C-alpha positions as CSV (number, residue, x, y, z in Angstrom):
1,M,23.3,8.8,14.2
2,P,26.3,7.0,12.4
3,P,27.6,9.1,9.6
4,L,25.4,8.4,6.4
5,T,26.2,8.4,2.6
6,V,24.8,11.3,0.9
7,L,24.7,11.9,-3.0
8,V,24.1,15.4,-4.3
9,T,22.8,15.6,-7.6
10,G,23.0,18.6,-9.7
11,G,25.9,19.6,-7.1
12,S,27.5,22.2,-9.3
13,S,24.8,25.3,-8.7
14,A,24.7,27.5,-5.7
15,S,22.3,25.2,-3.8
16,G,24.3,22.2,-4.6
17,V,27.3,23.9,-2.7
18,A,25.1,24.9,0.0
19,T,23.2,21.3,0.8
20,A,26.9,19.5,0.1
21,R,28.7,21.7,2.8
22,A,25.8,21.5,4.9
23,L,25.7,17.8,4.9
24,A,29.1,17.3,5.5
25,A,28.9,19.7,8.6
26,A,26.2,17.5,9.9
27,G,29.0,14.7,9.7
28,H,27.6,12.8,6.7
29,K,30.1,11.4,3.8
30,V,29.1,13.5,0.8
31,F,29.0,12.9,-2.9
32,T,28.7,15.9,-5.0
33,V,27.5,15.1,-8.9
34,G,27.7,16.9,-11.7
35,S,28.0,16.7,-15.5
36,D,31.3,18.8,-16.2
37,S,34.1,17.6,-14.0
38,A,36.0,21.0,-13.8
39,R,32.5,22.7,-12.4
40,I,32.0,19.9,-10.1
41,G,35.6,19.7,-8.6
42,A,35.2,23.5,-8.2
43,A,31.9,23.0,-6.5
44,A,33.3,20.4,-4.0
45,H,36.0,22.4,-3.2
46,D,33.9,25.5,-2.3
47,A,31.7,23.2,-0.3
48,G,34.8,22.1,1.9
49,H,36.3,19.3,3.8
50,G,34.3,16.0,3.5
51,V,32.7,16.7,-0.1
52,T,33.9,14.2,-3.0
53,P,33.1,15.3,-6.6
54,L,32.0,12.9,-9.0
55,T,30.9,13.8,-12.7
56,C,27.9,11.9,-14.4
57,D,25.7,12.4,-17.2
58,L,22.4,12.0,-15.0
59,A,20.3,11.8,-18.2
60,S,22.0,8.6,-19.3
61,L,20.6,5.7,-17.1
62,A,23.9,3.9,-18.0
63,A,26.1,6.5,-16.9
64,V,24.1,6.8,-13.4
65,R,24.5,2.9,-13.1
66,E,28.2,3.6,-13.8
67,L,28.2,6.5,-10.9
68,D,26.8,3.7,-8.6
69,A,29.7,1.1,-9.8
70,T,32.2,4.1,-9.2
71,L,30.6,4.8,-5.4
72,R,31.2,0.8,-4.7
73,G,34.8,0.8,-5.9
74,L,35.3,3.7,-3.6
75,G,33.9,1.6,-0.7
76,V,30.5,2.7,-0.4
77,E,28.0,-0.1,0.4
78,R,24.8,2.0,0.5
79,V,23.6,5.3,-0.4
80,D,21.3,6.8,2.7
81,G,20.4,9.9,1.1
82,L,19.9,11.4,-2.5
83,I,19.3,15.2,-2.8
84,H,18.3,15.8,-6.3
85,L,18.7,19.3,-7.4
86,V,19.0,19.1,-11.1
87,G,17.0,22.2,-12.4
88,G,16.3,23.9,-15.8
89,W,14.1,26.5,-16.6
90,R,12.2,27.6,-19.7
91,S,9.4,30.1,-20.3
92,A,7.8,31.3,-23.5
93,T,4.7,33.7,-23.8
94,G,1.8,31.4,-24.0
95,I,0.7,27.8,-25.1
96,E,1.6,28.5,-28.6
97,D,4.6,29.2,-28.8
98,Q,6.1,26.2,-26.2
99,G,9.0,25.3,-28.1
100,D,10.1,21.5,-28.8
101,D,13.6,22.1,-28.1
102,D,12.5,23.6,-24.4
103,W,10.5,20.8,-23.7
104,A,13.1,18.2,-24.7
105,D,15.7,19.9,-22.8
106,L,13.0,19.9,-19.5
107,E,12.0,16.6,-20.3
108,S,15.8,15.2,-19.7
109,S,16.8,17.9,-17.0
110,A,13.7,17.9,-14.8
111,I,11.9,14.1,-15.6
112,T,14.7,11.8,-16.8
113,T,17.1,12.6,-14.3
114,V,14.7,12.0,-11.3
115,R,13.8,8.5,-13.1
116,N,17.6,7.5,-13.7
117,V,18.6,8.3,-10.2
118,S,15.8,6.4,-8.3
119,R,15.6,3.7,-10.6
120,V,19.6,3.0,-9.7
121,F,19.5,3.8,-5.9
122,Y,15.9,3.0,-4.8
123,R,16.9,-0.4,-3.5
124,Q,19.6,0.9,-1.2
125,L,17.5,4.0,-0.2
126,A,14.9,1.3,0.9
127,S,17.5,-0.9,2.7
128,S,18.8,2.2,4.7
129,P,17.7,2.7,8.4
130,T,17.5,6.3,7.6
131,G,16.8,6.4,3.5
132,R,15.7,9.8,2.0
133,F,15.2,10.9,-1.3
134,A,14.3,14.5,-2.2
135,M,13.7,16.6,-5.1
136,V,13.0,20.4,-5.6
137,S,9.9,21.4,-7.3
138,S,8.3,24.9,-8.0
139,T,5.1,26.5,-7.2
140,T,4.2,26.5,-10.6
141,A,3.7,22.9,-10.7
142,A,0.4,23.2,-8.6
143,A,-0.6,26.7,-10.3
144,P,0.7,26.7,-13.8
145,T,0.4,29.7,-16.4
146,A,-0.1,29.5,-20.2
147,A,3.6,31.3,-20.1
148,T,5.2,28.2,-18.0
149,A,3.3,25.4,-19.5
150,S,6.1,23.4,-20.5
151,Y,8.2,24.0,-17.2
152,A,5.0,23.3,-15.1
153,A,4.2,20.2,-16.7
154,A,7.4,18.9,-16.3
155,K,8.0,19.8,-12.7
156,A,4.5,18.0,-12.1
157,A,5.6,14.8,-13.9
158,A,9.0,15.0,-11.5
159,E,7.1,15.6,-8.7
160,A,4.3,12.4,-9.3
161,W,7.3,10.0,-9.9
162,T,9.0,11.2,-6.6
163,L,5.2,10.6,-4.6
164,A,5.3,7.2,-6.5
165,V,8.8,6.2,-4.9
166,A,7.6,7.3,-1.7
167,E,4.6,5.1,-2.2
168,G,7.0,2.3,-3.2
169,F,9.1,3.0,0.4
170,A,5.6,2.9,2.0
171,R,4.7,-0.5,0.4
172,D,8.1,-2.0,0.9
173,Q,8.1,-1.4,4.5
174,Q,4.7,-2.3,5.6
175,G,6.2,-5.5,7.4
176,D,5.3,-9.0,7.3
177,G,2.2,-9.2,9.8
178,N,4.4,-10.6,12.6
179,G,4.8,-7.1,14.2
180,P,4.5,-3.1,13.7
181,A,5.6,-1.9,10.4
182,E,8.6,0.2,10.5
183,Q,8.7,3.3,8.2
184,R,12.6,3.8,7.5
185,S,12.7,5.6,4.0
186,A,11.1,8.7,2.9
187,A,10.5,10.1,-0.4
188,V,9.5,14.2,-0.6
189,V,9.4,17.3,-2.6
190,F,10.8,20.4,-1.4
191,V,8.5,23.2,-3.1
192,V,9.7,26.8,-4.0
193,K,9.0,29.8,-6.1
194,S,12.5,30.3,-6.8
195,L,16.0,30.1,-5.3
196,V,18.3,32.8,-4.1
197,D,22.1,32.8,-3.2
198,A,24.6,35.1,-2.0
199,G,25.8,35.9,-5.7
200,M,22.3,36.7,-6.8
201,R,22.1,39.3,-3.8
202,R,25.3,40.9,-4.7
203,A,24.8,41.2,-8.3
204,N,21.5,42.9,-7.6
205,P,21.8,45.3,-4.3
206,G,18.6,46.6,-3.3
207,R,16.4,43.8,-4.7
208,E,14.8,42.1,-2.4
209,F,13.6,38.9,-4.1
210,P,10.1,38.5,-2.4
211,G,9.0,34.8,-2.2
212,Y,12.5,33.4,-3.0
213,T,14.0,30.8,-1.1
214,D,17.5,31.1,0.1
215,V,19.7,28.0,-0.8
216,E,21.1,28.0,2.9
217,D,17.2,27.5,3.9
218,L,17.1,24.6,1.4
219,A,20.4,23.0,2.7
220,T,19.0,23.3,6.2
221,A,15.7,21.6,5.2
222,A,17.9,18.9,3.5
223,V,20.2,18.1,6.5
224,G,16.8,18.1,8.7
225,L,15.1,15.2,6.5
226,F,17.4,12.9,8.2
227,D,16.5,14.1,12.0
228,Q,12.9,13.4,11.2
229,P,10.9,10.2,11.6
230,A,10.1,8.9,8.1
231,D,6.8,8.0,8.5
232,S,5.9,11.5,9.1
233,L,8.1,12.8,5.8
234,N,7.1,10.1,3.3
235,G,5.2,11.3,0.4
236,Q,5.0,15.2,1.5
237,R,5.1,18.4,-0.4
238,I,7.5,20.5,2.0
239,L,6.6,24.6,0.8
240,L,9.4,26.5,1.4
241,A,8.7,29.4,-0.2
242,K,8.1,32.5,1.7
């Protein structure tokens, strides 16, 4: 497989560093994207050779379009993969105290960013021979509690949007009726209880983090998307929680 161009959005996080590093080690050309230039620069440095940092406010559609223009200016003709790791966590004690400010933050980070990056890069991913779009969701989306109502609802909305992207890929790649259709692109949802990284383990010696997914395992799963057939991946919710 020739080197692919992959964007890691939300790249300043521990999961972003691990995923960018793993993709670069697999031979892909990786651009890691964050909203703060200093943080994303440090993250790209930690990820190592072959990872280029870019700054973008993913909650702004205009800014994401500018990101696309920046990539084209760097010689990128097509994005083949987009691993969306923008997070956000809010909780309360129950339904009555689900705050509007918390919802606004979750809507921006969990829903709007997914909508923006998928709309801007959809056609490129659909035209790639190995197009892949992935987001990270939570087990609470399918099993919400009163305390996590806003968070679960936001994640469920982001999942629904991603599965709609999957349907778009399937519809667009049905073929023209003159031969068998070839599914080339896939959109998936990675489902975790929560993520854990080496820094969290060092800060909490003795804690076992039951059910948590290590960011290195998430990174391995992201790399593996490009080695699996699109028709078996597209529209899947892939449970990484242990």
